Backbone as a ProteinNet text record, in pm:
[ID]
protein_1_A
[PRIMARY]
XXXXXXXXXXXXXXXXXXXXXXXXXXXXXXXXXXXXXXXXXXXXXXXXXXXXXXXXXXXXXXXXXXXXXXXXXXXXXXXXXXXXXXXXXXXXXXXXXXXXXXXXXXXXXXXXXXXXXXXXXXXXXXXXXXXXXXXXXXXXXXXXXXXXXXXXXXXXXXXXXXXXXXXXXXXXXXXXXXXXXXXXXXXXXXXXXXXXXXXXXXXXXXXXXXXXXXXXXXXXXXXXXXXXXXXXXXXXXXXXXXXXXXXXXXXXXXXXXXXXXXXXXXXXXXXXXXXXXXXXXXXXXXXXXXXXXXXXXXXXXXXXXXXXXX
[TERTIARY]
10222.7	10153.2	10290.5	10284	10320.8	10270	10312.7	10205.3	10193.7	10220.8	10182.4	10055.5	10041.2	9944.9	9809.1	9703.6	9574.8	9506.7	9432.8	9337.2	9212.9	9096.7	8977.1	8932.1	8873.7	8815.6	8654	8604.1	8486.8	8389.6	8344.9	8272.5	8329.8	8455.6	8536.6	8460.9	8350.6	8249.7	8218.9	8241.6	8166.1	8292.8	8254.4	8336.2	8472.4	8459.9	8595.7	8659.2	8554.1	8647.3	8726.9	8681.8	8747.9	8845.6	8835	8977.4	9060.4	9040.6	9191.8	9186.3	9113.2	9197.3	9291.8	9213.3	9332.4	9454.9	9471.4	9566.1	9640.6	9594.1	9647.9	9760	9655.5	9699.2	9840.8	9828.2	9899.2	10054	10043.7	10156	10213.1	10139.2	10189.6	10123.3	9988.6	9943.5	9835.8	9836.8	9709.4	9654	9666.8	9616.6	9465.7	9341.7	9237.4	9144.9	9067	8930.3	8815.3	8741.4	8677.2	8497.2	8404	8278.8	8175.2	8086.4	7996.4	7850.7	7761.6	7657.4	7582.2	7565.6	7515.7	7614.6	7683.1	7752.6	7757.2	7761.9	7778.3	7704.3	7588.8	7526.6	7576.9	7666.8	7692.3	7602.2	7517.5	7421.1	7397.3	7426.2	7382.5	7547.1	7517.7	7643	7715.4	7634.4	7666.4	7718	7728.5	7755	7928.2	7914.5	8042.9	8135.1	8082.2	8193.2	8237.4	8125.1	8183.2	8329.8	8269.2	8367.2	8522.3	8482.2	8633	8683.4	8632.4	8710.5	8741.8	8688.2	8750.7	8871.8	8834.8	8950.1	9065.4	9032.3	9169.5	9208.1	9175	9239.4	9333	9467.5	9540.7	9492.6	9451.7	9433.5	9287.3	9221.6	9039.2	9047.7	8993.5	8954.9	8781.6	8729.1	8566.5	8527.9	8516.1	8456.3	8278.3	8214.3	8117.7	8032	7912	7830.6	7721.1	7614.9	7476.8	7488.2	7490.5	7528.9	7435.8	7403.4	7307.8	7323.3	7231.1	7238.7	7153.5	7099.2	7018.9	6895.7	6828.1	6712.8	6684.3	6764	6782	6789.3	6884.1	6902.5	6772.5	6705.6	6581.9	6506.9	6487.9	6347.1	6368.8	6513.6	6449.9	6611.5	6521.2	6624	6638.2	6513.7	6533.8	6659.7	6665.4	6740.7	6892.7	6906.2	7060.1	7132	7018.5	7053.9	7060.9	6966.6	7004.6	7128.9	7063.2	7205.2	7341.1	7386.8	7535	7558.7	7469.3	7483.7	7551.2	7437.8	7489.8	7642.9	7660.4	7773.1	7903	7907.7	8026.2	8046.6	7897.2	7957.5	7965.3	7932.9	7934.1	8125.7	8133.4	8277.9	8363.1	8360.4	8458.9	8460.4	8354.5	8329.2	8393.3	8388.5	8461.6	8591.4	8653.5	8797.8	8862.8	8763.8	8858.2	8846.9	8748.4	8746.8	8829.7	8861.5	8994.6	9114.4	9159.2	9290.9	9368.3	9232.1	9284.2	9381.1	9518.8	9635.6	9573.4	9480.2	9481.4	9353.3	9293.1	9145.8	9118.2	9090.2	9045.9	8927.6	8839.6	8681.8	8661.8	8606.8	8574.8	8446	8462.2	8340.2	8279.4	8225.7	8171.1	8166.2	8217.5	8214.2	8084.2	7940.5	7839.6	7813	7942.2	7919.3	7936.8	7934.2	7949.7	7818.7	7854.8	7713.3	7672.7	7546.7	7499.4	7566	7571.9	7619	7771.6	7861	7960.9	8057.8	8132.6	8233.6	8322	8375.3	8419.9	8588.4	8664	8617	8623.9	8582.7	8532.6	8645	8683.9	8820.4	8748.5	8822.8	8790.4	8725.1	8749.9	8730.3	8566.4	8518.2	8408.1	8288.3	8315.3	8204.7	8112.1	8022.1	7903.6	7855.9	7921.4	7902	7786.1	7695.1	7628.2	7508.6	7402.4	7263.4	7303	7315.2	7339.2	7192.6	7241	7169.2	7051.6	6937.9	6810.7	6788.6	6855.6	6830.1	6894.6	7054.1	7108.3	7167.9	7074.4	7093.3	7112.2	7030.2	7052.8	7164.7	7194.8	7353.2	7498.4	7460.1	7593.3	7601.7	7453.9	7456.5	7514.8	7491.1	7549.5	7715.9	7730.6	7894.6	7988.7	7882.7	7932.1	7952.2	7875.7	7887.4	7987.8	8022.5	8160.7	8282.9	8308.8	8420.2	8417.5	8271.5	8316.5	8326.3	8277.4	8307.1	8467.6	8529.8	8691.7	8759.8	8706	8751.1	8753.3	8627.1	8603.8	8655	8698.1	8750.3	8890.5	8952.3	9096.4	9124	9026.1	9052.5	9029.9	8917.1	8889	8978.1	9001	9074.7	9183.4	9252.6	9368.2	9369.7	9273.7	9292.1	9314.7	9429	9457	9350.8	9234.3	9145.2	9123.8	9136.6	9154.3	9030.6	9040.1	8907.8	8949.5	8870	8917.6	8795.9	8748.6	8643.6	8630.9	8628.9	8654.1	8561	8566.9	8469.6	8396.1	8316.7	8269.8	8311.3	8308.3	8398.4	8330.8	8395	8347.6	8490.4	8442.1	8549.8	8485.5	8580.4	8511.5	8457.6	8324.1	8223.7	8112.6	8131.7	8014.4	7882.1	7790	7667.1	7588	7535.6	7463.6	7310.2	7247.4	7135.9	7049.6	6966.7	6951.6	6866.4	6771	6724.9	6801.9	6921.7	7005.2	7127.8	7168.8	7341.1	7345	7516	7537.4	7525.1	7597.2	7559.4	7629.6	7755.1	7849.8	7817.3	7818.8	7750.8	7658.5	7517.1	7411	7438.2	7492.3	7537.7	7603.7	7662	7712.1	7648.8	7543.3	7454.9	7339	7311.6	7197.3	7267.8	7392	7455.5	7471.2	7506	7523.6	7387.4	7297.4	7193.7	7149.7	7131.8	7062.8	7182.8	7304	7360.7	7306.3	7311.6	7285.1	7143.4	7033.1	6912.9	6847.9	6965.4	7014.3	6883	6839.5	6792.3	6860.4	6732.6	6753.7	6793.1	6799.3	6776.7	6872.4	6905.7	6923.4	6886.6	6817.1	6768.7	6888.2	6917.6	7007.6	6908.2	6960.1	6856.1	6922.5	6807.6	6851.3	6872.8	6941.8	7005.8	7104.5	7169.9	7345.2	7446.6	7397.4	7476.4	7545.6	7525	7601.2	7735.3	7833.1	7955	8011	8068.3	8107.3	8257.3	8306.9	8438.6	8426.6	8565.9	8508.3	8639.5	8685.9	8845.4	8835.3	8871.9	8848.5	8901.3	8813.4	8833.6	8989.4	9073.2	9179.8	9287.8	9238	9323.5	9292.2	9160.4	9134.3	9208.4	9186.9	9225.7	9404.2	9472.5	9622.1	9649.4	9534.9	9538.7	9500.6	9430.6	9412	9485.2	9584.4	9723.5	9825.4	9805.7	9910	9888.2	9744.4	9723.8	9738	9716.7	9733.7	9892.9	9967.8	10119.4	10160.2	10140.2	10176.5	10106.6	9988.8	9886	9831.9	9872.6	9824.3	9737.6	9672.9	9616.6	9440.8	9402.9	9275	9193.7	9234.5	9186.1	9160.3	9015.2	8998.4	9024.5	9060.4	9121.4	9051.7	9001.2	8963.2	9050.3	8978.8	9060.3	9003.6	9056.8	8992	9107.3	9089.2	9158.8	9150.9	9090.7	9111.6	9046.3	9002.5	8945	8793.9	8712.9	8570.3	8522.8	8416.6	8334.1	8194.6	8136.3	7970.2	7930.1	7783.4	7733.6	7669.7	7695.2	7666.6	7778.1	7940.6	8016.4	8063.4	8055.9	8036.3	7974.6	7828	7748.6	7795.2	7865.4	7934.7	8020.7	8156.5	8260.7	8206.7	8125.7	8054.7	7989.4	7927.9	7897.3	8032	8076.1	8181.2	8268.7	8263.7	8375.5	8260.5	8104.5	8063	8056.2	8070.4	8049	7869	7801.1	7655.3	7631.5	7595.8	7579.9	7438.6	7366.7	7202.7	7251.7	7108.3	7098.8	7095	7115	7105.7	7024.7	6907.6	6764.3	6773.8	6798.2	6785.2	6676.6	6626.5	6472.7	6497.8	6446.4	6495.2	6367.6	6223.6	6184.8	6235.5	6377.4	6432.6	6533.3	6582.2	6654.4	6809.6	6876.9	7023.4	7060.5	7067.3	7146.8	7260	7304.1	7408.7	7499.1	7456.9	7544.1	7710.3	7748.3	7911.1	7956.7	8037.4	8125.5	8255.9	8355.1	8463.2	8582.7	8621.3	8700.9	8847.6	8875.9	9037.5	9073.3	9207.6	9273.7	9453.3	9413	9554.1	9671.2	9577.6	9635.4	9698.4	9607.3	9641.4	9763.7	9775	9896.6	10041.5	10000.7	10097.3	10156.7	10099.8	10177.7	10230.7	10217.7	10276.6	10200.2	10084.5	9990.4	9898.2	9876.8	9791.8	9751.9	9619.3	9563.7	9653.9	9627.8	9734.5	9617.2	9489.9	9407.3	9315.9	9312.4	9269.2	9113	9027.8	8866	8852.5	8859.5	8875.9	8924.9	9054.5	9132.8	9039.6	9002.1	8922.4	8811.5	8693.3	8569.7	8572.9	8693	8722.8	8755.2	8827.7	8882.7	8773	8664.5	8537.8	8422.7	8448.8	8315.5	8388.4	8492.3	8559.3	8499.8	8536.4	8509.1	8402.3	8298.9	8181.6	8139.5	8133	8097.4	8174.4	8301.1	8362.8	8271.3	8245.4	8206.6	8064.9	7969.4	7825.9	7743.7	7794.9	7692.9	7589.8	7570.8	7446	7470.2
13362.6	13459.8	13465.2	13602.6	13643.9	13664.8	13637.5	13611.3	13754.5	13854.4	14006.2	14026.2	13928.8	13971.5	13973.8	14068.9	14091.6	13993.7	13900.3	13781.5	13768.3	13767	13742.3	13585.8	13551.7	13422.1	13388.8	13434.5	13416.8	13287.9	13306.1	13177.8	13173.6	13217.7	13210.2	13109.7	13145.4	13039.4	12940.2	12876.8	12738.5	12658.5	12537.1	12434.2	12437.1	12451.6	12486.6	12608.7	12732.4	12874.1	12860.1	12806.3	12815	12743.8	12607.5	12505.1	12612.9	12643.7	12740.5	12847.5	12901	12984.5	12926.5	12824.8	12784.6	12734.4	12686	12641.8	12766.1	12876.7	12982	13011.6	13048.8	13074.7	12994.8	12873.7	12799	12825	12873.3	12894.9	13035.7	13112.9	13275.2	13384.8	13343.1	13432.9	13496.4	13641.8	13706.7	13823.7	13845.2	13994.7	13943.8	13908.3	13839.8	13949.3	13941.2	13991.3	13890.1	13916.8	13813.5	13916.1	13832.6	13908.7	13817.6	13789	13691.7	13735.8	13621.3	13672.9	13758	13839.1	13897.7	14040.5	14027.4	14164.3	14209	14100.1	14133.9	13996	14057.1	13964.7	13962.5	13801.7	13807.4	13796	13798.3	13794	13960.4	14052.5	14178.9	14260.9	14257	14302	14431.7	14546.9	14666.7	14668	14576.3	14556.7	14471.4	14366.2	14306.9	14378.5	14488.5	14577.4	14666.2	14720.8	14832.8	14765.2	14644.5	14602.6	14543.4	14523.2	14482.5	14632.7	14721.5	14832.5	14905.4	14859	14962.3	14863	14692.3	14643.6	14586.7	14594.8	14564.7	14429.7	14324.3	14176.5	14152	14108.2	14048.7	13893	13830.7	13692.2	13650.1	13583	13531.9	13400.3	13334.6	13195.9	13178.4	13155.6	13150.5	13009.7	13023.2	12912.5	12910.6	13042.3	13051.2	13004.5	12948.1	12853.7	12843.3	12819.4	12737.4	12613.3	12528	12402.6	12332.1	12193.5	12109.3	11941.6	11854.1	11720.6	11721.5	11593.9	11550.8	11593.8	11570	11672.9	11787.6	11892.4	12029.9	12063.2	12015	12005.4	11989.3	11924.3	11881.2	11973.4	11988.6	12081.4	12245.2	12299	12449.8	12490.9	12417.4	12421.5	12538.9	12649	12757.7	12853.1	12857.3	12876.6	12850.9	12713.8	12663.8	12743.6	12723.3	12785.2	12946.1	13006.9	13211.3	13199.7	13179.9	13231.4	13194.8	13060.8	13052.7	13110.1	13142.9	13201.3	13351.6	13413.4	13566.6	13572.3	13457.3	13457.6	13462.7	13373.9	13380	13482	13482.5	13585.8	13746.5	13771.1	13909.1	13894.9	13785.8	13771.8	13797.7	13710.4	13686.7	13795.8	13889.6	14011.1	14105.6	14145.5	14231.2	14214.2	14104.5	14024.8	14080.1	14053.5	14145	14292	14331.3	14485.7	14521.1	14490.3	14528.4	14464.2	14393.9	14359.2	14244.7	14183.6	14033.9	13935.1	13949.8	13882.9	13765.1	13678.7	13525.7	13486.3	13388.2	13345.1	13226.2	13154.8	13028.4	12990	12942.1	12935.2	12762.7	12724.8	12584.3	12583.1	12427.2	12385.4	12228.7	12163.1	11993	11920.6	11810.3	11687.8	11688.1	11725.7	11717.5	11767.7	11793.1	11891.9	11789.5	11645	11552.4	11485.5	11437.7	11357.3	11244.2	11227.8	11142.2	10974.1	10939.4	10848.2	10843.1	10925.4	10949.9	10855.8	10748.4	10661.5	10693.5	10608.8	10622	10543.1	10639.9	10749.3	10858.4	11000.2	11083.6	11230.7	11205.3	11261.4	11447.7	11501.5	11623.6	11629.8	11586.6	11577.6	11522.4	11455.2	11462.4	11548.7	11696.9	11793.4	11818.9	11830	11808.4	11744.3	11639.3	11539.4	11439.6	11472.1	11383.7	11461.5	11413.4	11470.4	11468.9	11571.9	11554.3	11491.2	11455.8	11423.1	11478.1	11452.3	11593.6	11628.9	11524.6	11587.7	11691.6	11730.6	11848.2	11891.5	11898	11966.2	12124.7	12164.1	12375.3	12376.2	12317.9	12348	12319	12192	12145.2	12236.9	12302.4	12413.3	12558.5	12586.3	12696.8	12669.1	12561.3	12498.4	12544.6	12457.1	12468	12642.3	12679.7	12812.1	12895.3	12836.5	12951.5	12863.7	12745.9	12712	12810.1	12755.3	12887.4	13016.3	13109.5	13231.7	13230.9	13158	13158.8	13169.4	13048.2	13025.2	13166.3	13198.9	13319.2	13437.2	13483.3	13603.7	13580.2	13465	13428	13444.2	13405.6	13429.1	13578	13665.4	13742	13874.7	13886.1	13977.3	13921.4	13799.1	13758.2	13711.6	13695.6	13676.6	13543.7	13564.7	13418.6	13382.4	13290	13269.6	13084.4	13030.9	12899.9	12864.3	12698	12626.1	12494.1	12459.9	12304.7	12255.2	12117.9	12030.2	11963.7	11976.8	11899.6	11767.5	11666.8	11569.3	11573.6	11460.8	11478.5	11518	11638.6	11679.6	11665.4	11651.1	11617.3	11667.8	11715	11788.2	11875.4	11980.9	12063.5	12179.4	12201.5	12311.9	12243.4	12110.4	12009.3	12085.7	12072.9	12046.1	11922.5	11936.6	11800.8	11811.3	11901.6	11897.4	11786.9	11682.1	11606.6	11585.7	11709.7	11773.3	11847.2	11860.4	11962.7	11918.2	11758.3	11765.7	11662.8	11618.8	11539.6	11427.2	11307.1	11201.2	11134	11170.1	11158	11176.9	11310.1	11430.5	11357.1	11326.7	11271.1	11142.2	11039	10927.9	10945.4	11032	11052.2	11087	11156	11213.1	11098.1	11031.5	10922.5	10851.4	10779.8	10654.4	10750.4	10832.9	10915.5	10921.6	10975	10965.7	10801.4	10747	10602.9	10533.4	10532.8	10488.6	10582.3	10688.9	10771.9	10728.3	10695.6	10679.6	10534.8	10431.3	10309.6	10242.1	10318.8	10237.2	10108.5	10041.4	9910.4	9910.7	10028.4	10020.1	10190.7	10167.3	10314.1	10301.3	10384.2	10377.6	10470.2	10382.8	10467.7	10508.2	10591.9	10629.7	10538.9	10492.8	10445.4	10284	10209.4	10079.6	10015.3	10155.8	10120.4	10128.5	10099.3	10040.8	10162.7	10299.1	10410.5	10402.1	10449.9	10470.1	10586.3	10640.8	10783	10825.1	10889.9	10883.7	11040.5	11029.6	11140.1	11183.7	11325.8	11407.3	11493.1	11497.4	11582	11685.9	11800	11928.5	11990.3	11982.2	12011.2	11955.1	11844.7	11792.5	11901.8	11936.7	12026.3	12144.2	12228.9	12319.9	12329.1	12231.3	12246.3	12199.4	12178.7	12143.5	12251.7	12358.1	12514.7	12584	12587.5	12622.4	12609.8	12451.1	12395.6	12470.2	12476	12537.7	12696.7	12724.1	12891.6	12915.4	12806.1	12875.2	12817.8	12709.6	12622	12647	12637.1	12628.3	12736.4	12747.5	12893.6	12850.4	12738.3	12688.4	12696.3	12706.8	12731.4	12632.9	12484.8	12367	12341.6	12336.1	12321.5	12165.2	12137.5	12031	11965	11811.1	11755	11710.2	11733.5	11720.3	11648.1	11498.8	11400.6	11323.6	11181.6	11077.4	10962.4	10998.1	10836.1	10743.5	10719.8	10605.5	10623	10534.4	10527.5	10393.3	10433.4	10335.5	10289.1	10248	10220.5	10302.3	10324.2	10390	10295.2	10150.6	10060.3	10032	10001.2	9982.7	10121.8	10272.1	10379.5	10387.2	10338.4	10341	10245.3	10103.8	10036.1	10098.3	10175.9	10229.1	10306.1	10400	10536.3	10456.8	10323	10263.8	10206.8	10169.3	10119.9	10203.7	10315.9	10429.1	10530.6	10505.2	10537.8	10496.4	10367.4	10243	10202.4	10200.6	10192.7	10050.4	9950.8	9844.5	9763.5	9863.7	9805.2	9784.6	9748.2	9693	9836.2	9825.3	9888.3	9866.2	9948.9	9926.3	10025.4	9957	10018.1	10121.7	10208.5	10271.8	10278.1	10185.6	10175.1	10316.6	10335.8	10426.7	10543.5	10605.4	10714.4	10710.8	10820.3	10853.2	10808.7	10697.6	10706.4	10814.5	10889.2	10991.7	10909.7	10967.6	10922	10799	10683.8	10543.2	10564.8	10637.2	10650.4	10768.6	10826.8	10948.4	10960	10873.4	10854.4	10959.8	11046.1	11144	11094.4	11160.9	11092	11253.3	11161.2	11269	11292.4	11213.4	11155.5	11299.8	11414.5	11557.2	11597.6	11619.8	11652.7	11591.7	11441.9	11382.1	11383.7	11432.8	11488	11594.4	11684.8	11786	11801.1	11711.7	11658.8	11677.7	11698.9	11667	11538.6	11483.2	11382.4	11420.6	11351.6	11354	11305	11319.6	11256.1	11181.3	11234.2	11191.9	11059.6	10980.9	10822.7	10831.2	10795.4	10785.9	10748.7	10654.3	10620.4	10720.4	10738.6	10878.8	11004.1	11024.2	11143.7	11142.5	11042.6	10991.2	11005.1	10946.9	10941.3	11069.1	11147.3	11313.4	11381.5	11391.2	11471.7	11390.8	11282.5	11237.5	11266.5	11256.3	11296	11452	11506.2	11693.8	11714.2	11671.4	11675.3	11670.3	11541.5	11496.7	11599.7	11619	11726.2	11833.8	11886.8	12032.1	12053	11885.3	11914.2	11967.1	11948.6	11995.5	11956.9	11784.7	11738.8	11621.8
11215.6	11290.6	11439.9	11470.1	11581.5	11662.5	11851	11948.7	11977.8	11891.3	11940.5	11835.9	11738.3	11627	11677.5	11642.6	11662.8	11590.1	11654.4	11645.6	11673	11582.3	11594.8	11583.7	11682.4	11688.5	11679.8	11566.6	11566.2	11628.7	11756.7	11796.9	11886	11983	12088.7	12227.6	12215.8	12304.4	12311.9	12192	12131.7	12163.4	12130.9	12143.1	12079.4	11953.9	11854.9	11857.9	11898.8	11912.1	12039	12140.4	12288.9	12292.3	12209.5	12210.9	12095.7	11998	11914.1	12040.2	12098.7	12218.6	12283.8	12375	12445.1	12351.7	12263.7	12189.1	12191.8	12128.5	12079.6	12248.5	12349.1	12468.4	12514.4	12499	12550.8	12459.4	12378.1	12182.4	12274.5	12362.9	12417.1	12346.7	12228.2	12217.7	12303.5	12291.1	12369.9	12347.6	12239.7	12151.9	12091.1	12137.2	12085.2	12078.6	11951.1	11939.3	12012.7	12106.9	12111	12159.9	12107.6	12108.6	12159.2	12239.4	12279.1	12152.2	12137.5	12037.8	12100.4	12203.1	12277.5	12251.9	12229.1	12200.7	12064.8	11965.1	11826.5	11739.5	11707.9	11610.8	11468.6	11468.7	11302.9	11214.5	11227	11113.6	11042.6	11134.5	11099.4	11088.2	10883	10843.8	10855.8	10891	10960.3	11066.4	11153.3	11317.2	11299.7	11174.1	11193.8	11119.4	10967.8	10945.1	11044.2	11134.5	11212.7	11291.7	11357	11439.8	11378.8	11239.9	11177.3	11137.9	11098.9	11078.2	11180.6	11345.2	11470.7	11503.7	11534.3	11557	11483.9	11346.8	11239.4	11277.8	11298.3	11342.3	11188.3	11242.6	11105.1	11092.7	11205.3	11135.8	11157.1	11087.6	11139.3	11172.3	11265.5	11266.7	11278.5	11184.4	11196.4	11195.2	11333.3	11396.5	11425.5	11421.7	11501	11372.4	11421	11334.1	11446	11357.4	11438.2	11406.2	11507.9	11498.5	11576.4	11508.8	11617	11549	11614.4	11593.1	11485	11445.9	11342.7	11370.2	11503.8	11514.8	11503.3	11537.1	11536.3	11380.9	11322.6	11167.8	11063.8	11120	11068	11058.3	11193.2	11246.2	11223.7	11228.9	11219.8	11079.4	11003.7	10840.9	10800.3	10827.1	10788.7	10843.7	10960.3	11090	11069.9	11027	11018	10861.8	10783	10647.8	10655.4	10692.7	10672	10821.8	10916.4	11013.2	10964.3	10941.1	10868.9	10750.4	10691.5	10545.2	10569.5	10677.5	10713.4	10751.3	10862.4	10977.2	10867.8	10783.9	10697.9	10613.7	10559.8	10468.2	10500.8	10607.6	10654.6	10722.1	10759.7	10821.6	10724.1	10589.8	10491.9	10418	10403.3	10333.4	10387.9	10547.2	10597.6	10598.2	10624.3	10616.9	10486.1	10401.6	10266.3	10268.3	10288.5	10296.4	10379	10484.7	10621.3	10593.8	10455.7	10441.7	10537.2	10600.2	10709.4	10582.7	10671.1	10638.4	10550.1	10658.3	10660	10751.8	10662.6	10745.8	10737.5	10815.8	10807.4	10836.2	10741.4	10744.6	10757.6	10883.4	10896.2	10877	10807.1	10770.4	10848.3	10766.1	10824.2	10731	10756.4	10705.9	10626.2	10691.1	10623.7	10459.4	10449.1	10291.6	10194.7	10210.3	10116.5	10101.6	9979.5	9919.6	10012.7	10026.3	10148.3	10112.4	9995.4	9910.4	9866.2	9882	9827	9836	9776.5	9835.4	9931.9	9976.4	10148	10120.4	10190.2	10261.9	10185.6	10239.6	10149.1	10138.2	9993.3	9925.5	9889.3	9945.2	9907.1	9755	9639.6	9547.4	9504.5	9609.2	9556.8	9681.5	9668.8	9682.9	9518	9607.9	9482.2	9379.4	9417	9308.7	9349.3	9413.2	9440.8	9544.5	9583.1	9691	9817.2	9871	10025.7	10126	10240.7	10335.2	10383.4	10345.2	10369	10535.8	10592.5	10755.9	10733.8	10712.6	10763	10637.9	10500	10385.8	10414.2	10487.9	10475.7	10549.1	10647	10704.1	10576.5	10547.4	10455.1	10363.8	10267	10167.8	10225.3	10351.2	10438.7	10406.9	10465.9	10435.5	10318.6	10213.5	10134.6	10011.3	10080.8	10054.5	10087.2	10225.3	10274.5	10197.7	10187.7	10085.5	9932.2	9897.7	9787.1	9796.7	9902.3	9922.6	9957.8	10012.8	10025.4	9887	9813.8	9669.4	9604.9	9596.2	9515.1	9530.9	9684.7	9722.8	9698.9	9686.1	9673.8	9525.1	9450.6	9295.2	9266.4	9313.8	9272.9	9304.8	9399.5	9530.2	9562.2	9567.4	9579	9734.2	9805.1	9991.7	10027.4	10108.9	10137.2	10274.9	10198.6	10292.4	10235.5	10341.1	10348.4	10407.4	10370.9	10468.9	10486.8	10613.5	10675.7	10714.5	10658.5	10730	10826.8	10930.9	11029.3	11047.4	11067.1	11105.8	11226.6	11242.9	11417.3	11502.1	11547.2	11696.2	11851.9	11906	12102.3	12174.6	12303.2	12399.1	12476.2	12521.7	12633.3	12583.5	12656.4	12620.8	12512.3	12479	12408	12447.6	12382.3	12368	12438.9	12569.3	12614.7	12598.4	12551.7	12534.7	12438	12483.6	12440.1	12323.1	12302.1	12165.2	12059.9	12110.2	11991.4	11980.2	12082.5	12044.8	11975	11931.8	11834.3	11912.4	11847.4	11889.9	12000	12015.7	12134.2	12279.6	12261.1	12385.2	12399.2	12354.5	12346.8	12465.3	12351.7	12465.8	12573.1	12596.4	12746	12816.9	12778.2	12878	12923.9	12834.6	12826.7	12930.8	12908.1	12971.6	13155.1	13155.2	13273.2	13361	13298.7	13371.5	13408.9	13276	13360.8	13469.8	13484.1	13566.8	13703.9	13702	13848.1	13893.8	13777.4	13830.7	13828.3	13822	13823.4	13740.8	13599.6	13482.3	13445.6	13414.6	13326.4	13227.2	13117.9	12970.3	12954	12830.3	12757.7	12603.2	12555.5	12409.6	12314.9	12196.1	12107.2	11988.4	11926.4	11810.6	11672.4	11602.3	11520.5	11499.9	11381.3	11388.6	11495.3	11460.4	11536.6	11434.9	11316	11188.7	11102.5	11117.7	11052.1	11147.1	11071.6	11094.7	11106.9	11205.8	11239.1	11271.5	11219.4	11273.4	11416.6	11496.4	11572	11660.2	11619	11639.6	11761.5	11890.1	11996.2	11930.3	11993	11967.1	11989.2	12076.6	12096.6	11997.7	11907.4	11790.1	11696.9	11661.6	11556.7	11564.9	11692.4	11746.1	11676.1	11722.9	11679.1	11523.2	11452.6	11317.4	11276	11327.1	11276.9	11325.2	11374.6	11388.4	11299.3	11298.7	11186.7	11028.5	10993	10887	10859.9	10979.5	10951.7	10917.7	10966.6	10980	10845.9	10775.2	10693.4	10562.7	10531.9	10473.3	10379.2	10245.1	10176.7	10034.5	10029.4	9882.7	9872.3	9762.3	9764.4	9803	9760.9	9808.4	9927	9992.5	10115	10149.4	10290.1	10328.5	10454.5	10447.5	10562.6	10664	10765.9	10910.5	10986.6	11046.3	11128.2	11146.6	11157.6	11221.5	11099.6	11018	10920.2	10969.6	11078.6	11147	11186	11151.7	11198	11302.3	11322.7	11430	11437.3	11446.6	11436.4	11577.1	11551.4	11659.9	11774.9	11730.6	11845.3	11909	11849.7	11910.7	12006.3	11947.3	12003.5	12125.9	12127.2	12263.7	12346.5	12303.1	12387.2	12465.1	12393.9	12442.3	12536.7	12522	12616.2	12759.7	12710.8	12825.4	12938.5	12872.1	12963.6	13020.2	12942.8	13003.3	13111.8	13132.2	13208.5	13309	13314.5	13368.4	13429.9	13311.7	13281.7	13279.5	13370.5	13356.1	13297.8	13243.6	13200.4	13048.4	12953.3	12831.7	12730.3	12605.8	12479.7	12440.4	12412.1	12299.5	12200.5	12036.7	11970.3	11912.1	11870.9	11887.5	11669.4	11588.7	11445.9	11386.5	11465.4	11385.9	11398.4	11450.7	11477.3	11345.4	11290.8	11172.5	11179.6	11096.6	11106.4	11047	10957.7	10915.4	10798.8	10752.7	10673.4	10702.3	10584.3	10638.2	10692.6	10634.1	10675.2	10613.5	10720.4	10717	10750.1	10644.1	10686.9	10599.6	10675.6	10593.4	10582.1	10415	10365.8	10412.7	10512.4	10579	10531	10381.1	10315.4	10287.6	10250.2	10212.7	10328.7	10438.8	10598	10599.2	10636.3	10665.6	10569.6	10475.7	10330.6	10379.3	10462.2	10516.5	10686.1	10706	10841.7	10967.5	10938.2	11094.9	11080.1	11198.5	11252.1	11381.8	11440.6	11532.7	11644.9	11797.5	11898.2	12009.6	12002	12111	12064	12105.2	12023.1	12117.2	12091.2	12089.5	12259.8	12320.7	12452	12506.5	12508.3	12610	12596.3	12479.9	12469	12544.6	12539	12571.3	12738.4	12799.3	12914.5	12941.1	12931.6	12970.1	12939.3	12829.6	12861.1	12949.3	12964	13109.3	13227.6	13230.7	13389.8	13417.5	13321.6	13335.6	13311.2	13270.9	13279.6	13413.4	13459.8	13616.8	13726.3	13687.5	13805.5	13769.5	13692.4	13684.7	13691.2	13722	13735.9	13636.4	13508.6	13423.5	13373.5	13461.4	13450.4	13529.9
[MASK]
++++++++++++++++++++++++++++++++++++++++++++++++++++++++++++++++++++++++++++++++++++++++++++++++++++++++++++++++++++++++++++++++++++++++++++++++++++++++++++++++++++++++++++++++++++++++++++++++++++++++++++++++++++++++++++++++++++++++++++++++++++++++++++++++++++++++++++++++++++++++++++++++++++++++++++++++++++++

């Protein structure tokens, strides 16, 4: 990519899209196409195709998606499946029709079977049943991968896919009903600290293992792949290291400075027992994460406190 190339970042206001934009701006890129969800409904095929015909982007980062945690994924199942299918299908098809040079589709680690061997290799896709609580979102993301593969096979499009692990960072969602586990823990512990509460409730047993990647590292990986990777095979993006929810809670507790007790509500769902990504293929290409978990959580917490988000 050249710094003057026209780049469309779908989802530029979200955590991932905004990180990609910041990363590219730091590298000297400035010719961006950006539309908010109010300006452009990505579920509307005619609207998406009209935008592509008018703007003619050379590169596309497909980071737009309807996202949420266990509760949101399980309750709004139809919305998560429909919205995400429409978003990715419309953008990928419009990119093909308007001869986009390269597109990067971003998925999720939830594409893998619930009980897949660990760590999760790219080869494990479609080898077992999905976790029920986020099955609609996972099916949509698998469909995105297959769309990129199919448009490559049939039309020769240079469409690639990357599957990030659990993400955190600037512009995260801290709504306790719809957020992922790490931002939810940060908010819970901060609120408990401010209110001088005696305890914080943690959903589930605390035993599930999770991997976390700072979104700025993901953004750098996206740039790296756009510059260096042109293959059909989708790639995992992560740290290759995981932590139990219980230990994560203790880490967040320490960073926030909460001095009370942890209470595990075992009536709440755990979700998938473990989701550790095998990132050996990405490492072999020469990319590795730089931001370690404690450093990342500390920077995120300091930022949200300074901004007055909650």
